[in-house]
C-alpha positions as CSV (number, residue, x, y, z in Angstrom):
1,X,98.0,95.3,120.2
2,X,101.2,93.3,120.5
3,X,99.6,90.5,118.4
4,X,98.7,92.3,115.5
5,X,102.3,93.4,116.0
6,X,103.7,90.1,116.2
7,X,101.5,89.0,112.8
8,X,102.2,92.3,111.2
9,X,106.0,91.1,111.2
10,X,105.2,88.1,110.1
11,X,103.4,89.4,106.9
12,X,106.1,91.6,106.6
13,X,108.8,88.9,106.9
14,X,107.2,86.3,104.5
15,X,106.0,89.2,102.2
16,X,110.0,89.8,101.7
17,X,110.9,86.0,101.1
18,X,108.0,86.2,98.4
19,X,109.5,89.4,96.4
20,X,113.4,87.5,96.9
21,X,112.1,84.3,95.5
22,X,109.5,85.1,92.9
23,X,109.9,89.0,91.9
24,X,111.8,88.3,89.2
25,X,110.1,85.7,87.4
26,X,106.7,87.5,88.3
27,X,107.2,90.7,86.8
28,X,109.1,89.0,83.7
29,X,105.2,88.1,83.4
30,X,103.2,91.4,84.6
31,X,105.3,94.1,84.1
32,X,105.3,96.5,86.4
33,X,107.4,100.1,86.5
34,X,110.0,100.0,89.1
35,X,108.8,102.5,91.3
36,X,105.6,100.3,91.7
37,X,107.1,97.1,92.6
38,X,108.0,97.2,96.9
39,X,104.3,98.9,96.8
40,X,102.6,96.0,95.1
41,X,104.2,93.1,97.6
42,X,103.1,95.8,100.7
43,X,100.0,95.8,99.0
44,X,99.6,92.1,98.5
45,X,100.7,91.4,101.9
46,X,97.5,93.8,103.2
47,X,95.4,91.3,102.0
48,X,93.6,89.5,104.6
49,X,93.8,85.9,103.0
50,X,97.7,87.0,102.3
51,X,99.0,84.2,105.3
52,X,96.3,81.6,104.3
53,X,97.0,81.8,101.0
54,X,100.9,81.9,101.1
55,X,102.4,80.5,104.0
56,X,104.0,76.9,103.7
57,X,102.2,77.1,99.7
58,X,104.0,76.3,97.2
59,X,105.0,78.9,94.6
60,X,102.8,78.4,92.0
61,X,99.8,78.6,94.4
62,X,101.7,81.9,95.5
63,X,102.0,82.8,91.7
64,X,98.4,82.2,91.4
65,X,97.9,84.8,94.1
66,X,100.1,87.0,93.1
67,X,98.6,86.9,89.8
68,X,94.7,88.1,91.2
69,X,96.6,90.6,93.2
70,X,98.3,92.1,90.4
71,X,95.4,92.0,88.3
72,X,93.4,94.2,91.3
73,X,96.7,96.6,91.9
74,X,97.0,97.2,88.2
75,X,93.0,98.5,88.6
76,X,93.8,100.2,91.4
77,X,96.6,102.2,89.9
78,X,94.4,103.2,86.8
79,X,91.9,104.4,89.4
80,X,93.9,106.5,91.0
81,X,95.8,108.1,87.5
82,X,92.2,108.9,86.0
């Protein structure tokens, strides 16, 4: 249980660093309502591949991952709003 908590905290810290560094550029290309931006980043951080695809990677590699998650997130939003 402690290992899981440490993993979650590490992912949250990574997600916050990515959000601080890339959100302005990312959302200028991929529009999303302000109400959903933080939720989007938590959605990304919950992905099983988040750590492997983002930790120690270039901003470009992270941007590709975020784009993939963005398309998935938009589909989920559309599904919940239908």
